N, C-alpha and C positions, 0 to 999 in steps of 0.2 A: 327535158324530162316530160314524159307523157302524163297528162292529168288522169286521175283515177275516175272511175265511173261515178263515185259519190261526189267528187268535185264537179264533174260535168253536170250532174243532175241538179246540184245546188245552184250552179251558175245559171242553168236554164230556168229554174224557179225565180231567181232574181231578175232575169231578163223579162220573164212573163209579167211579173208584178210591175216592174218599171215601165214596160210598154203600156200596161193598163193605166198607169199614172199619167203618162204623156197624153194618152187619149182622153182621159178625164179632164186633164188640164185644158185641152183644146175645147172640149165640150163646155166646161165651166166658164171659159172666156166668153161664150155667147149665151150661157144660161146660168148666170151667177146666183139666181134665187132657187135653184134646184137643191133642196135640202137633202134629199136622198143621195144625190151625186156627191155632195160635199161629205156626207157621212161615209160613203164608199171610198172617196179619196183619202180621208183621214185614216180609215182602217187599212187601206193598202199602203199608205205612207208608213204606218207603224209596222206593218208586215215587212216592207222593204228594209227598214232599219234593222229589224230583228234578223232577217235572212243575211244581210250584209255583215252584221256582227258575228253571226254563226260562221259564215264563210271565213272571216278573218281569224277567228279563234282556231279553226281547223286547218286552214290552208295559207294564211298569211295576208298581207295587206291587199286591199281591194281599191281603196279610194286614195287619191293623191291630194296634194295641197292642204295638208294638215287635217284631213278628215279621218285618217287612219294612223294609228300608232305603229311603230316598228318595234319588233323584238330585237334583242341583241344576239348576234351581230345584225347589221343592216340587212333587211330581207327583201328589198325591192330588186336586188340583182338576181333573184332566183326565179326561174321560169317554170311553168308558163305563166305569163302575165294574164290578167283577166281579159284583156282585149285580144289575146291570141287564141282563145278557146272558141 
């Protein structure tokens, strides 16, 4: 099944926010006293959580290992999976 335009756009937003979180994590490893960077990290972490919850409500599970709930019936066998987009 081909992902919808809306699904792809939401996935791209998630990827952009998560990329920024990785970069901020690396920065904060060497600049742990940067208050503004910590504030930005916390804002992006909240945004990432919200976007992922929105994605899951609309398109199904996104995170594995107990971080995402499954609807009935089991929905992990429906594609495309997040890593396939």
